[in-house]
C-alpha positions in Angstrom: -27.7 -6.5 1.0 -25.2 -5.7 -1.7 -22.5 -5.2 0.9 -23.1 -8.6 2.5 -23.0 -10.2 -1.0 -19.7 -8.6 -1.6 -18.4 -9.7 1.7 -19.5 -13.3 1.0 -17.9 -13.3 -2.4 -14.7 -12.0 -0.9 -14.6 -15.0 1.4 -15.8 -17.6 -1.0 -13.2 -16.9 -3.7 -10.1 -17.5 -1.5 -11.7 -20.7 -0.1 -12.4 -22.1 -3.4 -8.8 -21.1 -4.6 -7.2 -22.9 -1.8 -9.5 -25.7 -2.1 -8.5 -26.3 -5.6 -4.8 -25.8 -4.8 -5.2 -28.4 -2.0 -6.7 -31.0 -4.3 -4.5 -30.6 -7.2 -1.3 -30.6 -5.1 -2.1 -33.4 -2.6 -0.6 -36.0 -4.7 2.4 -33.9 -6.0 5.7 -35.5 -5.8 7.6 -32.5 -7.3 10.0 -30.9 -4.8 9.3 -27.5 -6.3 5.4 -27.7 -5.8 4.8 -29.5 -2.4 1.4 -30.4 -1.2 -0.6 -27.5 0.2 -1.1 -29.5 3.4 2.8 -29.4 4.0 2.9 -25.8 3.1 0.1 -24.8 5.5 1.9 -26.9 8.4 5.1 -24.9 7.7 3.0 -21.7 7.5 1.6 -22.2 11.2 5.0 -23.4 12.7 7.0 -20.5 11.1 4.7 -17.5 11.3 3.0 -18.1 14.6 6.0 -19.6 16.4 9.4 -19.8 15.1 9.8 -16.7 13.0 7.0 -14.5 14.5 9.4 -12.1 16.3 12.5 -12.5 14.2 11.1 -11.9 10.8 7.4 -11.3 10.6 7.1 -8.5 13.2 10.1 -6.6 12.1 8.9 -6.7 8.5 5.4 -5.3 9.6 7.0 -2.6 11.7 9.2 -1.3 8.9 6.3 -1.5 6.5 4.0 0.5 8.8 6.8 3.1 9.5 7.6 3.5 5.8 3.9 3.7 4.8 3.1 6.5 7.5 6.2 8.6 6.3 5.5 8.1 2.7 1.9 9.0 2.9 2.6 12.1 5.0 5.2 13.3 2.7 3.3 12.6 -0.5 0.2 14.3 0.7 2.0 17.5 1.8 4.2 17.8 -1.2 1.4 16.8 -3.5 -0.9 19.5 -2.1 1.8 22.1 -2.4 2.3 21.0 -6.1 -1.4 21.1 -6.6 -1.9 24.5 -5.2 1.0 26.3 -6.5 1.6 25.8 -10.4 5.1 27.5 -10.2 6.2 25.1 -7.5 4.8 22.2 -9.5 6.7 23.4 -12.6 10.0 23.7 -10.6 9.6 20.3 -8.8 7.9 18.1 -11.3 11.1 17.3 -13.3 13.0 16.0 -10.4 10.1 14.0 -9.1 9.5 12.4 -12.5 13.2 11.6 -12.7 13.4 9.9 -9.3 10.0 8.2 -9.9 11.3 6.4 -12.9 14.0 4.6 -10.9 12.9 1.2 -9.7 13.0 0.7 -5.9 15.5 -2.2 -6.2 17.9 0.1 -7.9 17.9 2.5 -4.9 19.0 -0.2 -2.4 22.8 0.5 -2.9 22.1 4.2 -2.3 20.1 3.4 0.8 23.0 1.2 2.0 25.5 3.9 1.3 23.5 6.6 3.2 22.1 4.5 6.1 23.8 1.0 6.2 21.5 -2.0 6.8 18.8 -2.0 9.3 15.5 0.0 10.3 16.5 3.3 8.8 17.5 2.0 5.4 14.4 -0.1 5.0 12.1 2.6 6.1 13.7 5.0 3.7 13.2 2.7 0.7 9.6 1.8 1.7 8.6 5.5 2.2 10.2 6.4 -1.1 8.2 3.7 -2.9 4.9 4.9 -1.1 5.7 8.6 -1.7 5.3 8.8 -5.5 1.8 7.1 -5.9 0.5 9.5 -3.2 2.2 12.5 -4.8 0.7 11.9 -8.1 -2.8 11.2 -6.9 -2.7 14.1 -4.5 -1.5 16.6 -7.0 -4.1 15.6 -9.4 -6.8 15.6 -6.8 -6.0 19.2 -5.6 -5.6 20.6 -9.2 -8.9 19.0 -10.0 -11.0 20.7 -7.4 -14.0 22.4 -9.1 -13.1 26.2 -9.2 -16.8 26.8 -8.3 -16.3 25.5 -4.9 -13.1 27.9 -4.4 -15.1 30.8 -5.6 -18.0 30.1 -3.2 -15.5 29.7 -0.3 -13.8 32.9 -1.2 -17.3 34.8 -1.5 -18.0 33.6 2.1 -14.7 35.1 3.2 -13.0 31.8 4.2 -9.2 32.2 4.9 -6.7 30.1 3.0 -6.4 27.6 5.9 -10.2 27.2 6.1 -10.5 26.7 2.2 -7.6 24.2 2.3 -9.1 22.0 5.2 -12.8 22.5 4.5 -12.8 22.6 0.7 -9.8 21.5 -1.1 -8.7 18.5 1.0 -12.1 16.9 1.2 -12.9 17.5 -2.5 -9.4 15.9 -3.4 -9.8 13.0 -0.7 -11.3 10.4 -3.1 -8.4 10.7 -5.4 -5.9 10.8 -2.5 -7.2 7.6 -1.0 -7.2 5.9 -4.4 -3.4 6.8 -4.5 -3.0 5.4 -1.0 -4.5 2.1 -2.0 -2.0 1.8 -4.7 0.8 2.9 -2.5 0.1 0.0 -0.1 1.1 -2.7 -2.7 4.3 -0.6 -3.6 5.2 -0.3 0.0 4.8 -4.0 0.6 6.9 -4.8 -2.4 9.6 -2.5 -1.2 9.6 -4.1 2.1 10.2 -7.5 0.6 12.9 -6.2 -1.8 14.7 -4.5 1.1 14.7 -7.7 3.1 15.9 -9.8 0.1 18.8 -7.6 -0.7 20.0 -5.7 2.3 18.9 -7.6 5.4 19.5 -10.5 7.7 15.9 -10.9 8.8 12.4 -10.2 7.5 10.0 -11.9 5.1 12.1 -11.2 1.9 15.2 -12.6 3.6 13.4 -15.8 4.9 12.0 -16.5 1.5 15.5 -16.1 -0.3 17.1 -18.2 2.6 14.5 -20.9 2.2 14.9 -21.0 -1.5 18.6 -21.3 -1.4 18.4 -24.0 1.4 15.9 -25.9 -0.7 13.2 -25.6 2.0 10.5 -25.2 -0.7 7.4 -25.6 1.8 8.9 -22.8 3.8 9.4 -20.7 0.8 5.7 -21.2 -0.3 4.7 -20.4 3.4 6.6 -17.0 3.0 4.8 -16.2 -0.2 1.4 -16.9 1.2 2.2 -14.6 4.2 3.1 -11.7 2.0 -0.2 -12.2 0.1 -2.2 -12.5 3.4 -0.3 -9.2 4.7 -1.3 -7.4 1.5 -4.9 -8.6 1.8 -5.2 -7.6 5.5 -3.7 -4.1 4.7 -5.9 -3.5 1.9 -8.9 -4.7 3.9 -8.1 -2.3 6.7 -7.6 0.6 4.4 -11.0 -0.1 2.8 -12.6 0.2 6.1 -10.9 3.5 6.8 -11.7 4.6 3.4 -15.5 3.7 3.9 -15.6 5.8 7.1 -13.7 8.9 5.6 -15.8 9.1 2.5 -19.1 8.4 4.0 -20.1 12.1 3.2 -18.9 11.5 -0.5 -21.1 8.6 -1.1 -24.2 10.5 0.5 -23.3 13.5 -1.7 -23.2 11.4 -4.9 -26.5 9.7 -4.0 -28.2 12.9 -3.4 -26.9 14.2 -6.8 -28.2 11.3 -8.6 -31.5 11.6 -6.9 -31.8 15.2 -7.8 -30.8 14.5 -11.4 -33.5 11.7 -11.6 -36.0 14.1 -10.3 
């Protein structure tokens, strides 16, 4: 029942928001804030027909590629930093140095190394995704209860078995929390790369619409970015729910045992 209530609220809030936007903007004569009706008409025409293959699909492909690479690299390096304190001590200064540089500031470096196109955009996106995953994975692995590790050793589990059966599952909630943050970082990096160093994509389209004074098109682009973020987050929540089913069951059993 609680889950159904949450889904209902998740649907009602956007409907109310867009309804208010529709009513308040319907009589708007400002060129900067066109009626939502015009914006939604432009949204359908642009993203389902005119710009689907030229701008929307490439941006989604680059986002998914960069997200996959960044997640994989962040989990691997973060696990190593969590397991081996000396490796963490040696690598942490450099990771903190690079992490402090905004993604937009790395666009010139990406252009020098890779030029424009798929490789450069994937590089920027994966770099933006990498650091939230790195931090959460390192903290999750280092925070594994030593009792779990001692029990695993007492049963004679090999290092590989301890890693996959104890450490990664125990760190999974924190790793997945970092993944959720990384999705927003990756989408932002996708738009930035499109805006600054591309001739297509969502970011390029928004800048082009703004400079051409096609304001309904610009608003349609912003709505699409928000929609992509919502869909990506929703898909991840579904995956997280399946992967952490055991964790919720364990917490429920722990609470029941404490109550008893």
